[in-house]
N, C-alpha and C positions, 0 to 999 in steps of 0.2 A: 849316235845318230838314230832318230826314230824313223822307222820305215813306215810308208803309207799303208793303210789298211787294204787298199785295192790290190788283189793278187797280180793283176796285169802291171800296174805301176811299180809294184814291188820287184817284179822280175827285171824291170828296166834298171832299177837301182842296184840289184845284185850284180849286174855285169860290171859295175864300177868298184865292187868290193875287192880288197886285196886277197881275201880268203874265199875261194870258190864255194858256192852252195848249190846243191842239186836243185835246180829250179823246176824240175819235173816232180819233185817229192813235196806234196803239200805240207807234210809234217815238218820237213826241214825249213820250209818257208815260214811256218808258224813259229818254230823255235827261234828263227832269226829275228823275230819281232821282240824278243826279250832284250832288254837294254839295261846295262849296269847302272847308268845314272838314274833311270826311272826306278829301278829296284831300291837304290839308295834313298831316293827322294821319298818313297813310300815308307821306308823304315824311319826316316827322319820325321815324317809327318806323324807317325805313331808316338814318337818320343816327346812330342809337345804335351802329352798327357802324363808325363812322368812314368811311374812304374805300373799304372793302370790296375792297381790292386782291386780285386773284386769287392763289391759292397761299398764303393765310394763314388762320389760325384765324378771324379776323373775317369773312372771306369765307364760310367754311363756316357760321358762326353765322348770317349773314344769309340764306343759302340755307335753313337750317332754319326761320328765322322766316317767310320768304316762304311756304314750303310750309304751315306751320301756319296762316297767315292765309288762304291759298287754301282750305284744308279748312274753316276756320270760315265761309267764305262759302257753302259748299255745293258747291264745286268739288273733290269728294272723290277723284276718280280721278287724283290727282297721280302723276306719274312723274318719274324722274330719268334723265338721259343721263350716262354716265361716259366719259371720254376721257383720254388722256395729253397733257400739255403739257410740252415739254422746253426751250423757248426762253424767254428773258426778254423784257421789254417792248421794243417797237419804238423806235428812236431818235426824239427829238423832230423834228417837221416843221420844215424851214427856213422862216424868215419871208419874206414877199414882198419884192420889190425896194423899197428905200427905207425899210424898217422900221427902227425905233429900238429901243434896249434896251442893257443893260449887257453882253450876251454875243451880239453879232451873229454870224450864221452865213452861210456862202456860199450863194448862190442860183444854181442851174444856169441859170436863165432869163437871167441877166445876166453869166454867166461869160465871160471873154475880153475882147477889145477892145470899145470903145464901138461901133465899126462893126459888129462881129459881133452885138452886142446889138440894134442897130437892125434888122439883117437878120432877126433871130429874131422881131421883132415884140413886142407887149406880153405880159407874163407871163400864163400861163393857169393857173388854179387846178386843184387836184386834182379830177378828175371832169369838168373842162371849165368854161368860163366865164371871162370876162376880169375880173380884179379892177380896181375903180375907186375913186376917192376916196382919203381919208386911210387909211393902213394903219399898224399898229403891231405890235410884236413879239408872237409867240405861242410857246408851248413848254410843256414839262412841268416843274413844280417837283419837284426831287428833293432839296431841302435841308430836312431836318427842322426846322432852327432858324428857317425862314421861317414856321413855325406858332407863333404866340405863346402859344396855349392849351396849357399843359403837359399837362393830362389828355388832350386830343386828340392831342397829340404822342406820348404814351405809348401810347394806343390804337392808333395807326398805326405803331408802332415795329417790329413783327415784319416782317421782309422776306419777299418772295415766294420760294418755292422751287419747282423743277420737280417734276412728278409727276402724280398722278391728280387730275382735276377733275370736278365735277358741275354740272349745271344742271337746273332744275326746270320742269315744265310741267303744265298740266291742260287738259281738253278738254270743251267743251259738245257733246254728241252730238246730231246732227240727227235729226229724227223721220222724215222721208221720204227724205232723201239723206245718211245717215250716212257714205257712202263718199266724200264731197266736203267740203273744208274750206278756210277762210281761216285764215292764221296771223297772230296779232297779237303783236308782240314789243317788247322793250326790253332793255337790258343792265344787269345789277345790279352789275357790278364798276366800280370807279373808281380813280383815282390822283391824286396831287398833294398829299397830306398835309392835305386838308380833310375834308369830310363827303360829298363827291360828291352834294350835294343836287340840283343841276341835272343833272350828267353822271354817272350818269343816274338819280338817284333820282326825278327828275320823270317820266321815261319809264316806269320800273319801276312807280311808283305808279299811273300812268295805266292800264297794262295790268292791274294788280291790281284797280283800281276797275271796269274793264270786266268782268273775270272775276266780280266780285261781283254786278254787275247781271244779266249773262246767266245766272248760276247761280241766280237767284231761281226758286223752284218754279213761279211763274206765267208764266215766260218760256219759250216754245217756239220753236225754230228748225228750219226744214226742213233746212238744211245744218249741218255741224259747224263749230266754231270752236276753234282751239288758242291758248292763252295761254301764251307762253313767255318766261322771263327768262334771256337768254343770259349766259354767263360768258366771261371772257377776250376781251371786245371790245377792250379797251385794248391788248392784245398783238398785234393783227392779225386780229380777227374769228374767233378760233380756235374759240370755242364754236359759232358759227353754221356754220362750215365743218365741224365735227364732226357737227352735226345733219344737214347735207346729205349728208355722206359715209356716215353710218350708216343714213339713213332714206329717201333718195330712191328706192331700188329697191323699197321696201316699199309704195309708194303704191297705194292702191285694191285691195289684196289682202285678201280676206276670210280671217280666221283665228280659229278653225278653220273650214274650209270648211262652208258652210251655216249658220253661226252668226249671220250678220247683223252681225258685229263686224269693224271695220276698224282694226287698231292704228295704221295710218298712212293715213288717207284721202287721196284724190287732192288735191294742192295746187291751189287755184284762184287764190290771190294771197297775197302776203306784205306786211304793213304794219309798219314799224319806227318806233319813237318814241325820239328821242335828243336830249336837251337841249331843254326845252319852255318855259323860263321867261323868258329874258332878251332883250328886244328894245328896247334903248335907243338904237339908231342907231349910226352909225359913230363912231370916235374923233374928238375935237376936234383941232385943229392941234397942240396941245401934247401929244397922246397920252392926255389924260384923257377920261373918259366922262361923259355926262349922267347924273346920279343918278336921273332920272325916266324912266319908260317913254316911248318916243317916241309921238306922237299917231298915227302910221301903223302901229303895231304890228300884226302879222298872223301867221297860222299858215302856215308854208311847207310845201307838199306837193311833193315832188321825185320825179322818175323819172330814169332814166339814158338819155340820148338815143342812145347808141351800144351799147346792150345788144342781145341777140338777141330780146328781148321788148319792144322799144320801144313798138310800137303798143298792145299789151295793157296795158303799164304806164301809158302816157299816158291810155288810156281809164279805167283805175282811178283815176288822179290826178284826172281831171275829175269822176268820180263822187263823190269826196271833196269837191271844190270845190262841187258842187251840194248835198251834204249840209250843208256848212258854211253855205251861204246860207240853208238852211231851218232848221237846228237850233242853230247856235252863237249864243249870246246877245250877245256883245260884239265879237268880232274876226273880220274877214274872212279868207279863205284866198287864197293866191297859189300858182299852179302854176309849177314850174321844171323844167328838163330836165337838171340836173347832180347827181343823187343820187350820194353818194360817202362813203366812210369810215364805214360803219356796217353793221349786221348784215343788212341787206337785200341787200348786195352779193353774197354767195355764191348768192343766189337769182335774181339779175336776168337770167341767161341761161336760166333754167329755167321760170319763171312770171312773171306780172305782179308787179312789186315796186315799192313806193314807200316813202318815209320822210317822217315829219312832224317838223318842227323849229321852233325859235324864229327862226332865220335861215337864209339859204342857206349850206349847209355849206362849200363851196369858196371862194366869192367873198366871203363876209361873216364867218363864224366864222373862216376861215383868215386873214382880214385884221385880226383883233383886235376884232371887234364883241362878243365875249363875253370880257371881261377876267378872269373867274373860272374860265375853262376850264382844268382841270388845275392849279389853284392852291389855296393854303391858304384862300383866301376863298370857295371854293365851299361855303358853309355855309347851313343853313336860315335863320339870322338875317339873311343878306345880302339876301334877297328880300322884296319888299313884297306886299301882297295883290293889287295889279295884276299883278305878275309871276306869282303863283300862278294868278290868274284866266285869264291867257293859256294856261297849261297846261291848265286846266279846259276852255277852249274847244276845244283840240285833242282832248281826250277827248270832248266833245260831237260834234265833227266825225267822229271815228272811230266812235263808237257809232252815230250816225245813218246813216253810210254802210254799215257792216257789217251793221247790223240790216236794212237794205233788201236787201243782197246775199244774206243767208242766209234771208230770208223769216221774220223774227221776228214773233211774235204774243204777246199777253197773254191768258191763259185762266184 
């Protein structure tokens, strides 16, 4: 059920809901506007463009669609960042020690003699953290024939070419502190010859749904919020790096002077969303996965413990943990110190930066906990309502936390 945007009308509807919501808490009312079916529909809309690989026409078409959707939500001040991208995709990440698969790759952590490997200690995942338990092969599918759906294979057939890239964002302008803002991001590009439904349609749709709710005319915030859908994440975080390079020096500068307008408000924090749906546990001994979501499924909130803004990022992560405890309906949050390999990375030494995920990125996703990662099976039809609901709970977590941080109110 979609709730009306009017706060007064919404309170009338809440009285009929089976689960009571604190109608005196504007944040709770905003969180209640998140809807599982709308979230699924937005992900489904993104999958019409296949894997949305950067440097293709399908990627450009997806950007146009995202921008049109944002405008339809009332987030009309959309902008685009343009940058040049000249390199191709980064090579697949080597599997952890002991991984299985038909194309094993060398692992530097166990290179050389057995004695040298023992001296080196247990393998450490990208971003830190020690991998444990059963691990299986990970990598990027680059074989078009691995996709059995001919229509999808044809949709994804155009190869990536270097050149000009674009990415779109819109901004909720704060009423009393328009010169300060939080950045909420996800990356809209994907790879692997599937639909990139989870990586990162799930994060993109989450950001878009938050933009929809914060753009409602009865929602007011003291501080500003930017909703950005990065491009070229899969080639090395290039879209996020371009954003930082182009706009970091613009922070907090009023333009034109005396106008009260800030093209780039001062950054207070960056929150990235990347792969939100699949938490089925570690692989079994034979490398297969449990088809059902694990009972302990949770929302992983990560910061990077060796960044220059560790303390600020950790504090932001715990604020999200608290918001999850109050506003998420089904799944708890877990805070971890090994944020890595996503668009919050270029921000982590500048401002408080965290990422929300389905699993720990380095130690779990990197060990094969997400078997559809960069694969032809990353399709909308692959995931169950429980999987989509996990993503919705991440949206509830972010909405609740950010609403508190920006001083959101319903009027």
